[in-house]
C-alpha positions in Angstrom: 0.0 0.0 0.0 1.0 3.6 -0.5 1.7 5.3 2.8 0.6 8.9 3.2 2.4 10.4 6.2 0.5 13.0 8.2 1.8 16.5 8.4 4.9 16.7 10.6 4.1 19.2 13.4 6.8 18.5 16.0 9.4 21.0 14.8 6.8 23.8 14.4 5.2 23.0 17.7 8.5 23.0 19.6 9.6 26.2 17.9 6.4 28.0 19.0 6.8 26.6 22.5 10.3 28.1 22.8 8.8 31.6 22.4 5.5 31.6 24.2 3.0 29.6 26.3 0.4 28.0 24.0 -3.3 27.9 24.7 -5.4 24.7 24.6 -9.2 24.9 24.3 -11.8 24.0 26.9 -14.2 21.1 27.2 -17.1 20.2 24.9 -19.3 18.8 27.7 -19.9 22.2 29.4 -20.9 23.8 26.0 -23.0 20.9 24.8 -25.0 20.8 28.1 -25.8 24.5 27.6 -27.4 23.7 24.2 -30.2 21.7 25.9 -30.3 18.9 23.3 -32.9 16.2 23.7 -33.0 12.6 22.5 -34.0 13.5 19.0 -31.2 16.0 18.7 -28.6 13.4 19.7 -30.1 10.8 17.5 -30.8 13.0 14.4 -29.9 11.0 11.3 -27.2 9.1 13.1 -29.0 6.1 14.7 -32.0 4.2 13.3 -35.3 4.9 15.0 -35.6 1.3 16.2 -32.1 1.4 17.9 -32.7 0.0 21.4 -30.6 2.5 23.3 -31.2 6.1 24.4 -28.6 8.4 22.9 -29.1 11.5 25.1 -25.8 12.2 26.7 -23.8 10.5 24.0 -21.8 13.7 23.2 -19.5 12.0 20.7 -22.4 11.0 18.5 -23.1 14.7 17.9 -20.1 14.8 15.6 -22.4 12.9 13.1 -25.9 14.1 14.2 -25.1 17.8 15.0 -21.8 18.6 13.2 -22.6 22.3 12.9 -23.1 22.6 16.7 -19.7 20.9 17.3 -18.1 23.2 14.7 -19.5 26.3 16.3 -18.2 25.2 19.8 -14.8 24.7 18.3 -14.9 28.1 16.6 -15.8 29.8 19.9 -12.6 28.4 21.5 -10.5 29.4 18.5 -11.9 32.9 18.6 -11.1 33.0 22.3 -7.5 32.4 21.4 -6.9 28.6 21.4 -3.8 27.5 19.6 -4.7 23.8 20.1 -8.3 22.5 19.6 -9.2 19.0 20.6 -11.8 16.8 18.9 -15.1 15.9 20.6 -14.1 12.3 21.0 -13.4 11.7 24.7 -15.7 8.7 24.8 -15.5 7.8 21.1 -14.0 4.3 21.6 -15.6 0.9 21.2 -15.7 0.2 24.9 -17.4 3.4 26.0 -19.8 3.5 23.0 -21.0 0.1 24.0 -23.1 1.9 26.7 -25.1 3.4 23.9 -25.0 0.4 21.5 -23.0 2.4 19.1 -19.8 0.3 18.9 -20.0 0.0 15.2 -20.1 3.8 14.7 -16.8 4.3 16.5 -14.7 4.8 13.4 -17.3 7.0 11.8 -17.7 9.2 14.9 -13.9 9.8 15.1 -13.4 10.5 11.5 -16.3 12.9 11.5 -15.0 14.6 14.6 -11.6 15.1 13.1 -13.0 16.5 9.9 -15.3 19.0 11.6 -12.5 20.2 13.9 -10.1 20.6 11.0 -12.8 22.5 9.1 -13.3 24.9 12.0 -9.5 25.4 12.3 -9.2 26.1 8.6 -12.2 28.5 8.7 -10.7 30.4 11.6 -7.3 30.6 9.8 -9.0 32.0 6.7 -11.0 34.6 8.7 -8.1 35.8 10.7 -5.2 35.4 8.2 -3.3 33.5 10.9 -1.6 30.1 10.8 -4.0 27.2 11.4 -4.4 26.0 15.0 -3.2 22.5 15.9 -5.9 19.9 15.9 -5.5 17.2 18.6 -7.4 14.0 18.4 -8.7 13.5 22.0 -8.4 9.9 23.3 -10.0 9.4 26.7 -9.3 6.6 29.2 -12.4 4.4 28.5 -14.5 3.1 31.4 -12.3 0.0 31.9 -9.1 -0.4 33.8 -6.1 -2.7 33.1 -4.5 -2.1 36.5 -7.3 -2.7 39.0 -9.9 -5.5 39.3 -13.5 -4.4 39.3 -14.2 -7.5 41.5 -13.2 -7.1 45.2 -13.3 -10.9 45.6 -11.0 -11.6 42.6 -8.0 -9.2 42.5 -6.7 -10.9 39.3 -9.8 -10.4 37.3 -9.8 -7.9 34.4 -12.7 -7.1 32.0 -10.3 -6.4 29.2 -6.7 -7.3 28.5 -3.8 -5.2 27.2 -4.1 -6.3 23.6 -7.8 -5.7 23.5 -7.3 -2.3 25.0 -4.6 -1.5 22.4 -6.9 -2.6 19.6 -9.7 -0.3 20.9 -7.4 2.6 21.0 -5.9 1.8 17.6 -9.3 1.8 15.9 -10.0 5.3 17.4 -6.5 6.6 16.6 -6.6 5.4 13.0 -10.0 7.1 12.4 -8.8 10.4 13.9 -5.7 10.3 11.7 -7.8 9.5 8.7 -9.8 12.6 9.5 -6.8 14.8 9.5 -5.7 15.5 13.1 -2.2 16.8 13.7 -1.6 15.3 17.2 -3.1 12.5 19.3 -4.0 13.7 22.8 -4.0 10.8 25.4 -5.8 12.6 28.2 -7.4 12.2 31.6 -5.2 9.1 32.3 -6.4 7.5 35.5 -4.7 4.1 34.7 -1.1 4.1 33.6 -1.4 0.7 31.8 -4.3 2.0 29.8 -2.1 4.9 28.7 0.7 2.5 27.7 -1.8 0.6 25.5 -2.8 3.9 23.9 0.8 5.0 23.4 1.6 1.6 21.8 -1.4 2.1 19.5 -0.1 5.5 18.5 3.3 4.1 17.7 1.9 1.3 15.6 -0.4 3.7 13.7 2.7 5.8 12.9 4.6 2.8 11.7 1.9 1.9 9.2 1.9 5.5 7.9 5.6 5.7 7.8 5.9 8.7 10.1 6.0 9.7 13.7 2.5 10.5 15.1 3.0 13.4 17.6 1.4 12.7 21.0 0.5 14.7 24.0 -0.1 12.9 27.3 -2.1 14.2 30.3 -2.5 12.5 33.6 -5.5 12.9 36.0 -5.2 12.4 39.8 -7.9 10.7 41.8 -7.1 12.1 45.3 -5.5 15.0 47.1 -2.4 12.9 47.8 -1.6 13.2 44.1 -1.9 9.7 42.7 -3.9 8.2 39.8 -6.1 5.1 40.1 -3.0 3.0 39.5 -1.4 4.5 42.6 1.3 6.4 40.7 2.6 9.9 41.5 3.1 12.3 38.6 6.8 11.8 38.8 6.4 8.0 38.6 3.9 8.3 35.7 6.4 10.4 33.8 9.1 7.8 34.2 6.6 5.2 32.9 5.8 7.1 29.7 8.9 9.3 28.9 10.1 6.7 26.4 7.2 7.9 24.1 8.9 11.3 23.8 5.6 13.2 23.9 5.2 16.7 22.7 3.9 17.5 26.2 3.4 15.8 29.5 0.9 17.2 32.0 -2.2 17.1 34.2 -5.8 17.8 33.5 -9.3 17.5 35.1 -9.4 16.1 38.7 -8.9 19.4 40.5 -9.1 23.1 40.1 -5.9 25.1 39.6 -5.4 25.6 43.4 -5.4 21.9 44.2 -3.5 20.9 41.1 -0.6 23.3 41.7 1.7 21.2 44.0 1.4 18.2 41.8 2.0 20.3 38.7 5.1 21.7 40.3 6.3 18.1 41.2 5.9 17.0 37.6 7.6 20.2 36.2 10.5 19.4 38.5 11.3 16.1 36.8 10.1 16.2 33.2 12.4 17.1 30.4 9.5 17.7 28.1 7.1 20.7 27.9 4.3 20.8 30.6 0.7 21.1 29.6 -2.0 21.6 32.2 -5.7 22.3 32.0 -7.6 22.3 35.3 -11.3 22.3 36.0 -13.1 25.6 36.9 -12.5 24.9 40.6 -14.1 22.0 42.5 -17.7 21.0 41.7 -20.5 22.2 44.0 -23.1 20.0 45.7 -25.0 19.7 42.4 -21.9 18.8 40.4 -21.6 22.2 38.7 -18.6 24.4 38.5 -18.8 28.0 39.9 -15.3 29.4 39.4 -15.5 32.3 37.0 -13.1 33.1 34.2 -11.1 35.8 36.0 -10.5 33.6 39.0 -9.3 30.6 36.9 -7.1 32.9 34.9 -5.6 34.4 38.0 -4.7 31.1 39.4 -3.1 29.9 36.1 -1.3 33.3 35.9 0.5 32.2 39.1 1.6 29.0 37.4 3.0 30.9 34.4 4.7 33.5 36.6 6.3 30.6 38.5 7.7 29.1 35.3 5.7 25.8 35.6 3.9 25.6 32.2 4.3 25.6 28.5 0.7 24.9 27.5 -2.5 25.8 29.5 -6.2 25.5 28.9 -9.4 24.5 30.7 -11.2 21.3 31.6 -14.6 20.7 33.2 -16.7 23.8 33.8 -14.5 26.1 31.7 -15.9 28.0 28.7 -14.5 30.2 25.9 -14.6 33.1 28.4 -12.2 31.2 30.6 -9.9 30.4 27.7 -9.8 34.1 26.6 -9.0 35.2 30.1 -6.3 32.6 30.5 -4.7 33.7 27.2 -4.7 37.3 28.2 -2.8 36.8 31.5 -0.3 34.2 30.4 0.8 36.2 27.4 2.9 38.4 29.8 5.0 35.4 30.8 7.7 33.4 29.1 7.2 29.6 28.8 8.8 27.2 31.2 12.4 26.6 30.2 13.3 23.0 29.3 16.1 21.4 31.3 18.2 18.5 30.2 18.2 15.8 32.8 21.3 13.7 33.5 21.3 10.3 31.8 20.6 8.0 34.7 18.4 4.9 35.2 14.8 5.9 36.0 12.3 3.4 37.3 8.8 3.6 38.5 6.4 1.6 40.6 4.0 3.6 42.6 6.7 6.2 43.0 9.7 7.3 40.9 13.1 5.9 41.5 16.4 6.9 39.8 19.9 5.7 40.2 
């Protein structure tokens, strides 16, 4: 077969990071919820009328059923100043789509998401006369875990094995690349072994295409002690995935900027690669909503930038285009975190990082 390499973005990306802090967009969920879509809106033209599952809440399906709405959300983030826009594909994998009976639509959802996001980025570039923003294919964690048994009485039980997980990720990643994304974003990593399966899938997808597929990796923490569900600290997680040479390593979701800061500082203290971080708009209230306004979030992230902790920043749950615009305004006054070469020593990781 004839291999068609994707556009090489690493050199351009790294050159821009050397000069300024880049801005990632915010979440789709917050924006989609505000649209008030009902069952018919989610299903529109995408799923047969006799399909036996409700689709309301299947945000990824909207890439097919409501592409104009997804494109408009993306454009709002671009107009707010995002340099990197992610696809609306957080749960667009065969495992997660099984909850909606849409496993067989997985590839179509991802390809459509990539195409609509690329189209939005192209439109914004034409309108503004600026260089097109990077399009990152968002790959979420799935709702299965390779590291922890879901059965208390059977610690060795797993609902899915490594090769199956890798195949699930590979299907999603191939479709995103076919749709034209520049980067794969492995985000909200709660299970380190899941992330390894995703990174292997990225590498294999690149091998088939005869090119490196640029990847960003973002960890999420499950408790205030600063560990993910696998029990790893940010430093240990970095040691576990640094072989992939990601464009960025970082943290997202889990906390607001205040609670995330010490763990971000710990990661920035050991990682040789650029740091990307996008927190929630504070911690959720009793109803699960986020009350932190744009100036507050931006002020907290401004402290990160002033302290030299970050290279890429954006927003996660509860943030909006207003948050992204406010973040861009404040961090533009600060230089990016300088990269530091680490000495060549043996680095190992279990729950915590070890080096010799």
